[in-house]
PQR file with spaces between the fields and no chain letter, atoms N, CA, C, O and H, PARSE charges and radii, in Angstrom:
ATOM       1  N    LYS     1     -61.126   -3.959   20.080 -0.4000 1.5000
ATOM       2  CA   LYS     1     -60.574   -4.423   18.800 -0.0000 2.0000
ATOM       3  C    LYS     1     -59.183   -4.997   19.031  0.5500 1.7000
ATOM       4  O    LYS     1     -58.332   -4.378   19.671 -0.5500 1.4000
ATOM       5  N    LYS     2     -58.981   -6.153   18.513 -0.4000 1.5000
ATOM       6  CA   LYS     2     -57.643   -6.747   18.636 -0.0000 2.0000
ATOM       7  C    LYS     2     -56.913   -6.565   17.313  0.5500 1.7000
ATOM       8  O    LYS     2     -57.381   -7.016   16.268 -0.5500 1.4000
ATOM       9  H    LYS     2     -59.672   -6.655   17.993  0.4000 1.0000
ATOM      10  N    ARG     3     -55.792   -5.918   17.368 -0.4000 1.5000
ATOM      11  CA   ARG     3     -55.042   -5.675   16.134 -0.0000 2.0000
ATOM      12  C    ARG     3     -53.997   -6.759   15.910  0.5500 1.7000
ATOM      13  O    ARG     3     -53.702   -7.117   14.770 -0.5500 1.4000
ATOM      14  H    ARG     3     -55.413   -5.552   18.217  0.4000 1.0000
ATOM      15  N    THR     4     -53.444   -7.276   16.984 -0.4000 1.5000
ATOM      16  CA   THR     4     -52.425   -8.315   16.843 -0.0000 2.0000
ATOM      17  C    THR     4     -52.770   -9.470   17.766  0.5500 1.7000
ATOM      18  O    THR     4     -53.491   -9.285   18.746 -0.5500 1.4000
ATOM      19  H    THR     4     -53.683   -6.986   17.910  0.4000 1.0000
ATOM      20  N    PRO     5     -52.271  -10.645   17.469 -0.5600 1.5000
ATOM      21  CA   PRO     5     -52.580  -11.829   18.290  0.2800 2.0000
ATOM      22  C    PRO     5     -52.024  -11.703   19.704  0.5500 1.7000
ATOM      23  O    PRO     5     -52.454  -12.428   20.601 -0.5500 1.4000
ATOM      24  N    ASP     6     -51.074  -10.794   19.917 -0.4000 1.5000
ATOM      25  CA   ASP     6     -50.457  -10.677   21.240 -0.0000 2.0000
ATOM      26  C    ASP     6     -51.195   -9.689   22.132  0.5500 1.7000
ATOM      27  O    ASP     6     -50.801   -9.460   23.276 -0.5500 1.4000
ATOM      28  H    ASP     6     -50.725  -10.206   19.188  0.4000 1.0000
ATOM      29  N    CYS     7     -52.268   -9.105   21.603 -0.4000 1.5000
ATOM      30  CA   CYS     7     -52.991   -8.109   22.390 -0.0000 2.0000
ATOM      31  C    CYS     7     -53.777   -8.767   23.508  0.5500 1.7000
ATOM      32  O    CYS     7     -54.344   -9.847   23.347 -0.5500 1.4000
ATOM      33  H    CYS     7     -52.588   -9.291   20.674  0.4000 1.0000
ATOM      34  N    LYS     8     -53.796   -8.089   24.640 -0.4000 1.5000
ATOM      35  CA   LYS     8     -54.610   -8.562   25.757 -0.0000 2.0000
ATOM      36  C    LYS     8     -55.569   -7.460   26.160  0.5500 1.7000
ATOM      37  O    LYS     8     -55.221   -6.279   26.131 -0.5500 1.4000
ATOM      38  H    LYS     8     -53.335   -7.211   24.771  0.4000 1.0000
ATOM      39  N    ILE     9     -56.766   -7.847   26.532 -0.4000 1.5000
ATOM      40  CA   ILE     9     -57.735   -6.863   26.988 -0.0000 2.0000
ATOM      41  C    ILE     9     -57.806   -6.925   28.503  0.5500 1.7000
ATOM      42  O    ILE     9     -58.101   -7.971   29.081 -0.5500 1.4000
ATOM      43  H    ILE     9     -57.048   -8.806   26.555  0.4000 1.0000
ATOM      44  N    VAL    10     -57.534   -5.804   29.132 -0.4000 1.5000
ATOM      45  CA   VAL    10     -57.538   -5.744   30.586 -0.0000 2.0000
ATOM      46  C    VAL    10     -58.598   -4.755   31.033  0.5500 1.7000
ATOM      47  O    VAL    10     -58.721   -3.664   30.477 -0.5500 1.4000
ATOM      48  H    VAL    10     -57.295   -4.955   28.661  0.4000 1.0000
ATOM      49  N    ARG    11     -59.358   -5.143   32.039 -0.4000 1.5000
ATOM      50  CA   ARG    11     -60.408   -4.260   32.542 -0.0000 2.0000
ATOM      51  C    ARG    11     -59.972   -3.720   33.897  0.5500 1.7000
ATOM      52  O    ARG    11     -59.639   -4.492   34.795 -0.5500 1.4000
ATOM      53  H    ARG    11     -59.259   -6.030   32.491  0.4000 1.0000
ATOM      54  N    ARG    12     -59.971   -2.405   34.049 -0.4000 1.5000
ATOM      55  CA   ARG    12     -59.545   -1.805   35.297 -0.0000 2.0000
ATOM      56  C    ARG    12     -60.374   -0.561   35.568  0.5500 1.7000
ATOM      57  O    ARG    12     -60.435    0.346   34.739 -0.5500 1.4000
ATOM      58  H    ARG    12     -60.241   -1.777   33.319  0.4000 1.0000
ATOM      59  N    ASN    13     -61.004   -0.522   36.716 -0.4000 1.5000
ATOM      60  CA   ASN    13     -61.808    0.647   37.093 -0.0000 2.0000
ATOM      61  C    ASN    13     -62.877    0.958   36.057  0.5500 1.7000
ATOM      62  O    ASN    13     -63.172    2.123   35.787 -0.5500 1.4000
ATOM      63  H    ASN    13     -60.954   -1.259   37.390  0.4000 1.0000
ATOM      64  N    GLY    14     -63.452   -0.082   35.483 -0.4000 1.5000
ATOM      65  CA   GLY    14     -64.528    0.129   34.514 -0.0000 2.0000
ATOM      66  C    GLY    14     -64.033    0.593   33.164  0.5500 1.7000
ATOM      67  O    GLY    14     -64.833    0.966   32.306 -0.5500 1.4000
ATOM      68  H    GLY    14     -63.212   -1.028   35.702  0.4000 1.0000
ATOM      69  N    ARG    15     -62.708    0.577   32.956 -0.4000 1.5000
ATOM      70  CA   ARG    15     -62.188    0.977   31.655 -0.0000 2.0000
ATOM      71  C    ARG    15     -61.547   -0.216   30.971  0.5500 1.7000
ATOM      72  O    ARG    15     -61.083   -1.152   31.623 -0.5500 1.4000
ATOM      73  H    ARG    15     -62.058    0.274   33.652  0.4000 1.0000
ATOM      74  N    LEU    16     -61.530   -0.166   29.663 -0.4000 1.5000
ATOM      75  CA   LEU    16     -60.927   -1.256   28.899 -0.0000 2.0000
ATOM      76  C    LEU    16     -59.560   -0.810   28.409  0.5500 1.7000
ATOM      77  O    LEU    16     -59.426    0.221   27.750 -0.5500 1.4000
ATOM      78  H    LEU    16     -61.907    0.595   29.134  0.4000 1.0000
ATOM      79  N    TYR    17     -58.564   -1.589   28.736 -0.4000 1.5000
ATOM      80  CA   TYR    17     -57.223   -1.290   28.249 -0.0000 2.0000
ATOM      81  C    TYR    17     -56.782   -2.405   27.326  0.5500 1.7000
ATOM      82  O    TYR    17     -57.022   -3.581   27.601 -0.5500 1.4000
ATOM      83  H    TYR    17     -58.673   -2.427   29.271  0.4000 1.0000
ATOM      84  N    ILE    18     -56.138   -2.039   26.231 -0.4000 1.5000
ATOM      85  CA   ILE    18     -55.568   -3.044   25.341 -0.0000 2.0000
ATOM      86  C    ILE    18     -54.055   -2.920   25.433  0.5500 1.7000
ATOM      87  O    ILE    18     -53.473   -1.897   25.071 -0.5500 1.4000
ATOM      88  H    ILE    18     -55.942   -1.084   26.008  0.4000 1.0000
ATOM      89  N    ILE    19     -53.434   -3.980   25.924 -0.4000 1.5000
ATOM      90  CA   ILE    19     -51.986   -3.930   26.082 -0.0000 2.0000
ATOM      91  C    ILE    19     -51.333   -5.011   25.234  0.5500 1.7000
ATOM      92  O    ILE    19     -51.891   -6.087   25.019 -0.5500 1.4000
ATOM      93  H    ILE    19     -53.906   -4.811   26.218  0.4000 1.0000
ATOM      94  N    ASN    20     -50.143   -4.694   24.765 -0.4000 1.5000
ATOM      95  CA   ASN    20     -49.398   -5.640   23.953 -0.0000 2.0000
ATOM      96  C    ASN    20     -47.964   -5.652   24.456  0.5500 1.7000
ATOM      97  O    ASN    20     -47.260   -4.645   24.380 -0.5500 1.4000
ATOM      98  H    ASN    20     -49.690   -3.820   24.940  0.4000 1.0000
ATOM      99  N    LYS    21     -47.534   -6.802   24.972 -0.4000 1.5000
ATOM     100  CA   LYS    21     -46.206   -6.870   25.576 -0.0000 2.0000
ATOM     101  C    LYS    21     -45.119   -6.784   24.512  0.5500 1.7000
ATOM     102  O    LYS    21     -44.058   -6.212   24.757 -0.5500 1.4000
ATOM     103  H    LYS    21     -48.106   -7.620   25.034  0.4000 1.0000
ATOM     104  N    LYS    22     -45.374   -7.349   23.329 -0.4000 1.5000
ATOM     105  CA   LYS    22     -44.337   -7.339   22.298 -0.0000 2.0000
ATOM     106  C    LYS    22     -44.302   -5.995   21.576  0.5500 1.7000
ATOM     107  O    LYS    22     -43.242   -5.550   21.133 -0.5500 1.4000
ATOM     108  H    LYS    22     -46.236   -7.815   23.130  0.4000 1.0000
ATOM     109  N    ASN    23     -45.456   -5.354   21.459 -0.4000 1.5000
ATOM     110  CA   ASN    23     -45.537   -4.085   20.735 -0.0000 2.0000
ATOM     111  C    ASN    23     -46.266   -3.052   21.575  0.5500 1.7000
ATOM     112  O    ASN    23     -47.475   -2.890   21.414 -0.5500 1.4000
ATOM     113  H    ASN    23     -46.316   -5.715   21.818  0.4000 1.0000
ATOM     114  N    PRO    24     -45.585   -2.353   22.458 -0.5600 1.5000
ATOM     115  CA   PRO    24     -46.242   -1.395   23.351  0.2800 2.0000
ATOM     116  C    PRO    24     -46.916   -0.267   22.590  0.5500 1.7000
ATOM     117  O    PRO    24     -47.769    0.422   23.149 -0.5500 1.4000
ATOM     118  N    LYS    25     -46.558   -0.062   21.337 -0.4000 1.5000
ATOM     119  CA   LYS    25     -47.175    1.041   20.595 -0.0000 2.0000
ATOM     120  C    LYS    25     -48.630    0.757   20.277  0.5500 1.7000
ATOM     121  O    LYS    25     -49.357    1.650   19.842 -0.5500 1.4000
ATOM     122  H    LYS    25     -45.865   -0.623   20.883  0.4000 1.0000
ATOM     123  N    TYR    26     -49.064   -0.483   20.492 -0.4000 1.5000
ATOM     124  CA   TYR    26     -50.453   -0.832   20.205 -0.0000 2.0000
ATOM     125  C    TYR    26     -51.373   -0.535   21.378  0.5500 1.7000
ATOM     126  O    TYR    26     -52.541   -0.924   21.369 -0.5500 1.4000
ATOM     127  H    TYR    26     -48.473   -1.208   20.846  0.4000 1.0000
ATOM     128  N    LYS    27     -50.851    0.153   22.388 -0.4000 1.5000
ATOM     129  CA   LYS    27     -51.672    0.446   23.568 -0.0000 2.0000
ATOM     130  C    LYS    27     -52.856    1.323   23.200  0.5500 1.7000
ATOM     131  O    LYS    27     -52.709    2.306   22.474 -0.5500 1.4000
ATOM     132  H    LYS    27     -49.902    0.468   22.396  0.4000 1.0000
ATOM     133  N    GLN    28     -54.019    0.968   23.697 -0.4000 1.5000
ATOM     134  CA   GLN    28     -55.210    1.767   23.457 -0.0000 2.0000
ATOM     135  C    GLN    28     -56.001    1.864   24.734  0.5500 1.7000
ATOM     136  O    GLN    28     -55.859    1.035   25.634 -0.5500 1.4000
ATOM     137  H    GLN    28     -54.138    0.169   24.286  0.4000 1.0000
ATOM     138  N    ARG    29     -56.841    2.885   24.811 -0.4000 1.5000
ATOM     139  CA   ARG    29     -57.718    2.999   25.961 -0.0000 2.0000
ATOM     140  C    ARG    29     -59.129    3.240   25.471  0.5500 1.7000
ATOM     141  O    ARG    29     -59.356    4.050   24.571 -0.5500 1.4000
ATOM     142  H    ARG    29     -56.957    3.558   24.081  0.4000 1.0000
ATOM     143  N    GLN    30     -60.076    2.534   26.067 -0.4000 1.5000
ATOM     144  CA   GLN    30     -61.469    2.691   25.682 -0.0000 2.0000
ATOM     145  C    GLN    30     -62.307    2.907   26.916  0.5500 1.7000
ATOM     146  O    GLN    30     -62.003    2.374   27.982 -0.5500 1.4000
ATOM     147  H    GLN    30     -59.891    1.877   26.797  0.4000 1.0000
ATOM     148  N    GLY    31     -63.387    3.705   26.776 -0.4000 1.5000
ATOM     149  CA   GLY    31     -64.312    3.872   27.870 -0.0000 2.0000
ATOM     150  C    GLY    31     -63.992    5.065   28.740  0.5500 1.7000
ATOM     151  O    GLY    31     -64.700    5.328   29.712 -0.5500 1.4000
ATOM     152  H    GLY    31     -63.635    4.138   25.909  0.4000 1.0000
């Protein structure tokens, strides 16, 4: 789920990470 336009979805070790450089509080982890 993308909450803000600045969110990026990164895949690492089979997990999905959502990172936001402007708003680090939007960090999420899935999987």
